[in-house]
KOLGU-4560 file (N, C-alpha, C; in nm, 3 decimals, padded with zeros to 5 digits):
<recs>
<n_xx: -02.873 n_yy: -00.044 n_zz: -02.587 ca_xx: -02.842 ca_yy: -00.123 ca_zz: -02.471 c_xx: -02.824 c_yy: -00.029 c_zz: -02.352 mol: A seq: 1 type: MET>
<n_xx: -02.869 n_yy: -00.073 n_zz: -02.238 ca_xx: -02.857 ca_yy: 00.006 ca_zz: -02.117 c_xx: -02.737 c_yy: -00.041 c_zz: -02.035 mol: A seq: 2 type: ARG>
<n_xx: -02.697 n_yy: 00.042 n_zz: -01.943 ca_xx: -02.583 ca_yy: 00.012 ca_zz: -01.856 c_xx: -02.608 c_yy: -00.114 c_zz: -01.774 mol: A seq: 3 type: ARG>
<n_xx: -02.728 n_yy: -00.135 n_zz: -01.732 ca_xx: -02.764 ca_yy: -00.252 ca_zz: -01.653 c_xx: -02.754 c_yy: -00.383 c_zz: -01.728 mol: A seq: 4 type: GLY>
<n_xx: -02.761 n_yy: -00.377 n_zz: -01.860 ca_xx: -02.751 ca_yy: -00.498 ca_zz: -01.940 c_xx: -02.611 c_yy: -00.560 c_zz: -01.933 mol: A seq: 5 type: ASP>
<n_xx: -02.512 n_yy: -00.479 n_zz: -01.903 ca_xx: -02.374 ca_yy: -00.527 ca_zz: -01.896 c_xx: -02.325 c_yy: -00.545 c_zz: -01.753 mol: A seq: 6 type: PHE>
<n_xx: -02.414 n_yy: -00.526 n_zz: -01.657 ca_xx: -02.374 ca_yy: -00.532 ca_zz: -01.516 c_xx: -02.323 c_yy: -00.671 c_zz: -01.478 mol: A seq: 7 type: ALA>
<n_xx: -02.381 n_yy: -00.775 n_zz: -01.533 ca_xx: -02.336 ca_yy: -00.910 ca_zz: -01.501 c_xx: -02.194 c_yy: -00.938 c_zz: -01.547 mol: A seq: 8 type: GLY>
<n_xx: -02.160 n_yy: -00.889 n_zz: -01.663 ca_xx: -02.026 ca_yy: -00.909 ca_zz: -01.718 c_xx: -01.924 c_yy: -00.831 c_zz: -01.636 mol: A seq: 9 type: ILE>
<n_xx: -01.957 n_yy: -00.707 n_zz: -01.605 ca_xx: -01.867 ca_yy: -00.622 ca_zz: -01.527 c_xx: -01.848 c_yy: -00.680 c_zz: -01.387 mol: A seq: 10 type: VAL>
<n_xx: -01.955 n_yy: -00.725 n_zz: -01.327 ca_xx: -01.946 ca_yy: -00.783 ca_zz: -01.192 c_xx: -01.864 c_yy: -00.911 c_zz: -01.192 mol: A seq: 11 type: GLU>
<n_xx: -01.881 n_yy: -00.992 n_zz: -01.295 ca_xx: -01.806 ca_yy: -01.117 ca_zz: -01.302 c_xx: -01.656 c_yy: -01.091 c_zz: -01.315 mol: A seq: 12 type: LYS>
<n_xx: -01.618 n_yy: -00.992 n_zz: -01.395 ca_xx: -01.477 ca_yy: -00.957 ca_zz: -01.411 c_xx: -01.420 c_yy: -00.903 c_zz: -01.280 mol: A seq: 13 type: ILE>
<n_xx: -01.493 n_yy: -00.814 n_zz: -01.218 ca_xx: -01.447 ca_yy: -00.754 ca_zz: -01.092 c_xx: -01.434 c_yy: -00.858 c_zz: -00.982 mol: A seq: 14 type: SER>
<n_xx: -01.531 n_yy: -00.947 n_zz: -00.971 ca_xx: -01.525 ca_yy: -01.046 ca_zz: -00.865 c_xx: -01.415 c_yy: -01.149 c_zz: -00.889 mol: A seq: 15 type: SER>
<n_xx: -01.391 n_yy: -01.182 n_zz: -01.013 ca_xx: -01.285 ca_yy: -01.279 ca_zz: -01.044 c_xx: -01.148 c_yy: -01.221 c_zz: -01.011 mol: A seq: 16 type: LYS>
<n_xx: -01.125 n_yy: -01.097 n_zz: -01.049 ca_xx: -00.997 ca_yy: -01.034 ca_zz: -01.018 c_xx: -00.981 c_yy: -01.011 c_zz: -00.868 mol: A seq: 17 type: LEU>
<n_xx: -01.089 n_yy: -00.977 n_zz: -00.800 ca_xx: -01.082 ca_yy: -00.951 ca_zz: -00.656 c_xx: -01.057 c_yy: -01.078 c_zz: -00.576 mol: A seq: 18 type: ALA>
<n_xx: -01.098 n_yy: -01.192 n_zz: -00.629 ca_xx: -01.082 ca_yy: -01.316 ca_zz: -00.554 c_xx: -00.936 c_yy: -01.362 c_zz: -00.549 mol: A seq: 19 type: SER>
<n_xx: -00.855 n_yy: -01.317 n_zz: -00.644 ca_xx: -00.714 ca_yy: -01.355 ca_zz: -00.643 c_xx: -00.637 c_yy: -01.265 c_zz: -00.549 mol: A seq: 20 type: TRP>
<n_xx: -00.534 n_yy: -01.317 n_zz: -00.493 ca_xx: -00.447 ca_yy: -01.239 ca_zz: -00.405 c_xx: -00.334 c_yy: -01.181 c_zz: -00.490 mol: A seq: 21 type: LYS>
<n_xx: -00.365 n_yy: -01.073 n_zz: -00.560 ca_xx: -00.271 ca_yy: -01.012 ca_zz: -00.653 c_xx: -00.150 c_yy: -00.952 c_zz: -00.585 mol: A seq: 22 type: GLY>
<n_xx: -00.163 n_yy: -00.912 n_zz: -00.460 ca_xx: -00.049 ca_yy: -00.852 ca_zz: -00.391 c_xx: 00.058 c_yy: -00.955 c_zz: -00.359 mol: A seq: 23 type: HIS>
<n_xx: 00.025 n_yy: -01.084 n_zz: -00.370 ca_xx: 00.123 ca_yy: -01.189 ca_zz: -00.346 c_xx: 00.198 c_yy: -01.228 c_zz: -00.474 mol: A seq: 24 type: LEU>
<n_xx: 00.154 n_yy: -01.176 n_zz: -00.587 ca_xx: 00.216 ca_yy: -01.208 ca_zz: -00.716 c_xx: 00.307 c_yy: -01.095 c_zz: -00.761 mol: A seq: 25 type: LEU>
<n_xx: 00.403 n_yy: -01.129 n_zz: -00.844 ca_xx: 00.483 ca_yy: -01.023 ca_zz: -00.905 c_xx: 00.402 c_yy: -00.963 c_zz: -01.021 mol: A seq: 26 type: ASN>
<n_xx: 00.454 n_yy: -00.858 n_zz: -01.080 ca_xx: 00.379 ca_yy: -00.786 ca_zz: -01.184 c_xx: 00.351 c_yy: -00.874 c_zz: -01.305 mol: A seq: 27 type: LYS>
<n_xx: 00.445 n_yy: -00.958 n_zz: -01.344 ca_xx: 00.424 ca_yy: -01.046 ca_zz: -01.458 c_xx: 00.311 c_yy: -01.145 c_zz: -01.431 mol: A seq: 28 type: LEU>
<n_xx: 00.305 n_yy: -01.198 n_zz: -01.311 ca_xx: 00.196 ca_yy: -01.289 ca_zz: -01.274 c_xx: 00.062 c_yy: -01.221 c_zz: -01.278 mol: A seq: 29 type: GLY>
<n_xx: 00.056 n_yy: -01.096 n_zz: -01.231 ca_xx: -00.070 ca_yy: -01.021 ca_zz: -01.235 c_xx: -00.112 c_yy: -00.992 c_zz: -01.379 mol: A seq: 30 type: ARG>
<n_xx: -00.015 n_yy: -00.964 n_zz: -01.466 ca_xx: -00.047 ca_yy: -00.939 ca_zz: -01.607 c_xx: -00.106 c_yy: -01.063 c_zz: -01.672 mol: A seq: 31 type: VAL>
<n_xx: -00.046 n_yy: -01.178 n_zz: -01.647 ca_xx: -00.096 ca_yy: -01.303 ca_zz: -01.705 c_xx: -00.238 c_yy: -01.333 c_zz: -01.656 mol: A seq: 32 type: VAL>
<n_xx: -00.261 n_yy: -01.319 n_zz: -01.527 ca_xx: -00.395 ca_yy: -01.345 ca_zz: -01.473 c_xx: -00.498 c_yy: -01.246 c_zz: -01.527 mol: A seq: 33 type: LEU>
<n_xx: -00.462 n_yy: -01.120 n_zz: -01.532 ca_xx: -00.556 ca_yy: -01.020 ca_zz: -01.581 c_xx: -00.588 c_yy: -01.043 c_zz: -01.728 mol: A seq: 34 type: ALA>
<n_xx: -00.489 n_yy: -01.075 n_zz: -01.808 ca_xx: -00.514 ca_yy: -01.100 ca_zz: -01.949 c_xx: -00.600 c_yy: -01.224 c_zz: -01.969 mol: A seq: 35 type: ASN>
<n_xx: -00.582 n_yy: -01.324 n_zz: -01.885 ca_xx: -00.664 ca_yy: -01.445 ca_zz: -01.896 c_xx: -00.811 c_yy: -01.413 c_zz: -01.866 mol: A seq: 36 type: ALA>
<n_xx: -00.836 n_yy: -01.332 n_zz: -01.766 ca_xx: -00.973 ca_yy: -01.296 ca_zz: -01.732 c_xx: -01.034 c_yy: -01.207 c_zz: -01.839 mol: A seq: 37 type: VAL>
<n_xx: -00.960 n_yy: -01.105 n_zz: -01.880 ca_xx: -01.011 ca_yy: -01.012 ca_zz: -01.979 c_xx: -01.034 c_yy: -01.080 c_zz: -02.113 mol: A seq: 38 type: ILE>
<n_xx: -00.956 n_yy: -01.180 n_zz: -02.145 ca_xx: -00.970 ca_yy: -01.248 ca_zz: -02.274 c_xx: -01.086 c_yy: -01.346 c_zz: -02.274 mol: A seq: 39 type: ALA>
<n_xx: -01.116 n_yy: -01.408 n_zz: -02.160 ca_xx: -01.214 ca_yy: -01.517 ca_zz: -02.164 c_xx: -01.355 c_yy: -01.476 c_zz: -02.125 mol: A seq: 40 type: THR>
<n_xx: -01.371 n_yy: -01.394 n_zz: -02.024 ca_xx: -01.507 ca_yy: -01.366 ca_zz: -01.974 c_xx: -01.593 c_yy: -01.290 c_zz: -02.076 mol: A seq: 41 type: ILE>
<n_xx: -01.549 n_yy: -01.177 n_zz: -02.129 ca_xx: -01.640 ca_yy: -01.105 ca_zz: -02.219 c_xx: -01.635 c_yy: -01.151 c_zz: -02.365 mol: A seq: 42 type: PRO>
<n_xx: -01.547 n_yy: -01.244 n_zz: -02.399 ca_xx: -01.530 ca_yy: -01.278 ca_zz: -02.541 c_xx: -01.656 c_yy: -01.337 c_zz: -02.603 mol: A seq: 43 type: SER>
<n_xx: -01.728 n_yy: -01.420 n_zz: -02.531 ca_xx: -01.849 ca_yy: -01.478 ca_zz: -02.586 c_xx: -01.954 c_yy: -01.371 c_zz: -02.613 mol: A seq: 44 type: TYR>
<n_xx: -01.971 n_yy: -01.280 n_zz: -02.519 ca_xx: -02.070 ca_yy: -01.174 ca_zz: -02.536 c_xx: -02.029 c_yy: -01.076 c_zz: -02.645 mol: A seq: 45 type: ASN>
<n_xx: -01.900 n_yy: -01.055 n_zz: -02.662 ca_xx: -01.853 ca_yy: -00.962 ca_zz: -02.764 c_xx: -01.875 c_yy: -01.017 c_zz: -02.905 mol: A seq: 46 type: MET>
<n_xx: -01.894 n_yy: -01.148 n_zz: -02.918 ca_xx: -01.924 ca_yy: -01.205 ca_zz: -03.049 c_xx: -02.065 c_yy: -01.170 c_zz: -03.094 mol: A seq: 47 type: GLN>
<n_xx: -02.154 n_yy: -01.151 n_zz: -02.998 ca_xx: -02.293 ca_yy: -01.127 ca_zz: -03.031 c_xx: -02.330 c_yy: -00.979 c_zz: -03.037 mol: A seq: 48 type: ALA>
<n_xx: -02.259 n_yy: -00.895 n_zz: -02.960 ca_xx: -02.295 ca_yy: -00.753 ca_zz: -02.956 c_xx: -02.172 c_yy: -00.668 c_zz: -02.934 mol: A seq: 49 type: MET>
<n_xx: -02.183 n_yy: -00.544 n_zz: -02.974 ca_xx: -02.076 ca_yy: -00.449 ca_zz: -02.949 c_xx: -02.089 c_yy: -00.393 c_zz: -02.808 mol: A seq: 50 type: LEU>
<n_xx: -01.978 n_yy: -00.385 n_zz: -02.739 ca_xx: -01.978 ca_yy: -00.323 ca_zz: -02.607 c_xx: -01.966 c_yy: -00.173 c_zz: -02.624 mol: A seq: 51 type: PHE>
<n_xx: -02.041 n_yy: -00.096 n_zz: -02.546 ca_xx: -02.025 ca_yy: 00.049 ca_zz: -02.551 c_xx: -01.886 c_yy: 00.089 c_zz: -02.499 mol: A seq: 52 type: PRO>
<n_xx: -01.845 n_yy: 00.207 n_zz: -02.532 ca_xx: -01.711 ca_yy: 00.253 ca_zz: -02.496 c_xx: -01.693 c_yy: 00.260 c_zz: -02.345 mol: A seq: 53 type: GLN>
<n_xx: -01.796 n_yy: 00.300 n_zz: -02.271 ca_xx: -01.780 ca_yy: 00.311 ca_zz: -02.126 c_xx: -01.759 c_yy: 00.175 c_zz: -02.060 mol: A seq: 54 type: TYR>
<n_xx: -01.812 n_yy: 00.068 n_zz: -02.117 ca_xx: -01.788 ca_yy: -00.066 ca_zz: -02.062 c_xx: -01.644 c_yy: -00.108 c_zz: -02.091 mol: A seq: 55 type: ILE>
<n_xx: -01.597 n_yy: -00.081 n_zz: -02.211 ca_xx: -01.457 ca_yy: -00.112 ca_zz: -02.245 c_xx: -01.361 c_yy: -00.032 c_zz: -02.158 mol: A seq: 56 type: CYS>
<n_xx: -01.393 n_yy: 00.095 n_zz: -02.133 ca_xx: -01.310 ca_yy: 00.178 ca_zz: -02.046 c_xx: -01.308 c_yy: 00.125 c_zz: -01.904 mol: A seq: 57 type: ASP>
<n_xx: -01.422 n_yy: 00.080 n_zz: -01.853 ca_xx: -01.428 ca_yy: 00.027 ca_zz: -01.718 c_xx: -01.347 c_yy: -00.103 c_zz: -01.706 mol: A seq: 58 type: TYR>
<n_xx: -01.357 n_yy: -00.189 n_zz: -01.806 ca_xx: -01.280 ca_yy: -00.313 ca_zz: -01.806 c_xx: -01.131 c_yy: -00.283 c_zz: -01.808 mol: A seq: 59 type: ILE>
<n_xx: -01.089 n_yy: -00.187 n_zz: -01.890 ca_xx: -00.948 ca_yy: -00.147 ca_zz: -01.894 c_xx: -00.903 c_yy: -00.089 c_zz: -01.761 mol: A seq: 60 type: ASP>
<n_xx: -00.986 n_yy: -00.006 n_zz: -01.699 ca_xx: -00.951 ca_yy: 00.054 ca_zz: -01.571 c_xx: -00.936 c_yy: -00.053 c_zz: -01.463 mol: A seq: 61 type: LYS>
<n_xx: -01.026 n_yy: -00.150 n_zz: -01.460 ca_xx: -01.019 ca_yy: -00.259 ca_zz: -01.364 c_xx: -00.895 c_yy: -00.343 c_zz: -01.386 mol: A seq: 62 type: THR>
<n_xx: -00.864 n_yy: -00.369 n_zz: -01.511 ca_xx: -00.745 ca_yy: -00.447 ca_zz: -01.547 c_xx: -00.618 c_yy: -00.376 c_zz: -01.503 mol: A seq: 63 type: ASP>
<n_xx: -00.607 n_yy: -00.249 n_zz: -01.534 ca_xx: -00.487 ca_yy: -00.172 ca_zz: -01.497 c_xx: -00.475 c_yy: -00.160 c_zz: -01.346 mol: A seq: 64 type: CYS>
<n_xx: -00.585 n_yy: -00.143 n_zz: -01.278 ca_xx: -00.583 ca_yy: -00.135 ca_zz: -01.132 c_xx: -00.530 c_yy: -00.263 c_zz: -01.071 mol: A seq: 65 type: SER>
<n_xx: -00.572 n_yy: -00.377 n_zz: -01.125 ca_xx: -00.524 ca_yy: -00.504 ca_zz: -01.073 c_xx: -00.375 c_yy: -00.523 c_zz: -01.101 mol: A seq: 66 type: PHE>
<n_xx: -00.333 n_yy: -00.486 n_zz: -01.220 ca_xx: -00.191 ca_yy: -00.504 ca_zz: -01.256 c_xx: -00.101 c_yy: -00.415 c_zz: -01.171 mol: A seq: 67 type: ILE>
<n_xx: -00.135 n_yy: -00.289 n_zz: -01.156 ca_xx: -00.044 ca_yy: -00.195 ca_zz: -01.089 c_xx: -00.055 c_yy: -00.200 c_zz: -00.937 mol: A seq: 68 type: TRP>
<n_xx: -00.175 n_yy: -00.221 n_zz: -00.885 ca_xx: -00.193 ca_yy: -00.216 ca_zz: -00.740 c_xx: -00.202 c_yy: -00.354 c_zz: -00.676 mol: A seq: 69 type: LYS>
<n_xx: -00.242 n_yy: -00.454 n_zz: -00.752 ca_xx: -00.252 ca_yy: -00.588 ca_zz: -00.698 c_xx: -00.386 c_yy: -00.623 c_zz: -00.637 mol: A seq: 70 type: GLY>
<n_xx: -00.486 n_yy: -00.537 n_zz: -00.654 ca_xx: -00.621 ca_yy: -00.567 ca_zz: -00.604 c_xx: -00.725 c_yy: -00.506 c_zz: -00.691 mol: A seq: 71 type: PHE>
</recs>
């Protein structure tokens, strides 16, 4: 699998998190929203194929960035 094959999933996660106003939420609210996005968007695709480690790392980095910084 190439990096471009997962671009749609990565873009969807990034755009969904970016659309929320995380800086208006407390940390617990950001954790709940981030976990909801991370749990639902890639789960269907993960049933059919294994994600490479760099995609999992990018998803984790995006998730942590949203939780700690709010954007």
